[in-house]
MISE-357409 format. One record per residue: x, y, z of N, C-alpha, C, O in turn. Coordinates in steps of 0.1 Angstrom, whole numbers, plus 5000, padded with zeros to 4 digits. Each point is the difference from the previous one (the first is absolute). Example, Ala and Ser with C-alpha at 12.3 -4.5 7.8 and 13.67 -1.06 7.14 Angstrom:
2
513249435078499150125000500950125000501050005007498650114986500950115000499250115008500550115001
END
This chain:
97
649791724311500149945013498649965004499050074999500949815006498749945004499550065013500850015009498050024992499450065012498949905005499549914993500250115020498949925006499050115005500450085009498449924986499050105003499149945011499449894998500450175013499249965011498650054998499850135000499249794998498650044997499049955010500049885003499150205001498949965008499049934991499850044989499549865016499149924992498849965009500149945010498750094985498849965007499949855001500649934991498950025020499949855003499449924988500649904997498350144998499349934989501049984988500149894994500550225002500950004989501349915003500549934992500050095020501249925004499749855000500849934994498050035010499749865000499949954986500349884997499250204993499949964986501449984994500249914992500850175013501449984995500549875006500649924993499250065020500549875007499449884993500749904998498050104998499449894994500449984985499749894995500950214999500449994986499050054991500250004987498650045018498950064991500450134994499750034989501150055018500350144996501550004997500849975009499650064979501450004996500550144995500950014993498450095012500350144995499750105012499349975009501350144989499850125009499750124992500650024989498450065015499850134993500350105011499450005011501550104986500450095009500350144993500250014988499750095021500450134995501549994998500749955008499750104980501449984996500950115005500650084992499649935021500850115006501349955007500650075006499749804991501249945007501149964990501049955005498850084983501049964990500149854998501149944999497749995001500049854998500749964988499950074989500949825011500749954988499849855000500049945011500050004977500149864999501349955006501050064998498949845010501149955008500150045014500749945008498550174995499950055014499149895007499449924994500650105019499149915008499050095008500250125002498749815001499050075009499849915012500049885000500050195012499749935012498650045004499750115004499349804994498650035003499849965014500249895005499350215003499749995014498550015003499450104997500149795008498550005003499650095011500650005011498450084986499550105011498849945007499249934994500650115018498849955008498850074994498949934999501150204998498950074995500250044985501250014996497750004996500150034986500450154999499950085009500549954979500450144997498850095002500150115006498749854991498850085002499750025015499550115004500749785003499850015015501050105006499750075010501549934985501050095006499850144996500350105007499149934981499750134996498950065008500050125003499049805001498950055007499150094992500049994987499150085019499150094993500150145006500750025010498650074985500050145005499450005014500350085008498849824995499349995013500849925010499950025012501049894983500649915009501549994997500550004988500349995023501549994998500349864995499349905004501750094987500449874995500749915010500450045011499649834986500749905009501550024999500450054990500449915020501450014999500649904991499549894997501750144997500849914992500549895010500950045008498749844990500649895008500249884990499249984991501949955011500349894991499749875008500049995012499649914980499749875006501249915002500049915008501150134986501249915000500249924988501149954998497850044994500149934987500850084990499750124998501249824995500750074989500549904990500149885002500150174986500549914989500950094991499750124997501449824999500950074991499849954986499949874998500150224992499749964986500950084991500350125003500149824986500750074989499050074991498949954997501550174998499250064989500549954987501250014997497949934995500449944988499650074987500549984989498550115013499550084988499350135006499449995010500750124982499350125005499350064988500650024989498250025012499250084990499750135007499350005010501150114984499850135006498950084992499949994987499350085020499050084994500650134994501150035003498250044988498649984996499949904988500550034989498949865014499749904989498949915005500049965012499249994979498949905003499250045012499649915008500150214994499250045012500850025013499450055010501849924989500950035012500450145000500650054990499150025021500350155001501550035000500849925004499550194991501450055000500550005015499350055009501949914993500650005013499749865008500549995011498849924983499749875006500749894992500350024988500049875019500649884993499449875005499649995011500349924980499749865003501249924998500750004990499649925021501349924999499649855003499249975009501449954982499849865004501149965010501150054999498549875010501049965011500149855001499049924997502150035007500349865002500549985014501150045003498049915006500549985014501249915001500149904993500850135017501249925002499649905011499650045011500549844987499649905009501149945008499849915008
END
């Protein structure tokens, strides 16, 4: 059964997908990603590091810009292989236009 995975995406990375420069996603493989599934990339106002904050400062809140793109997962490479850690996956994606 095909799933659609809702994923937060930093603005810089989101824009690279929109422009066609970035055709892949690297993610912790905790969602059961499969070839043929879809990802809904949702652009965040703040980066992941800004939201995490530091020990001295509270992180920024999760806020979305409203930008999103739907893409098919066309290939998956799972770690541990080629320097990719166990539990992580690199997926090629094809945006649906």
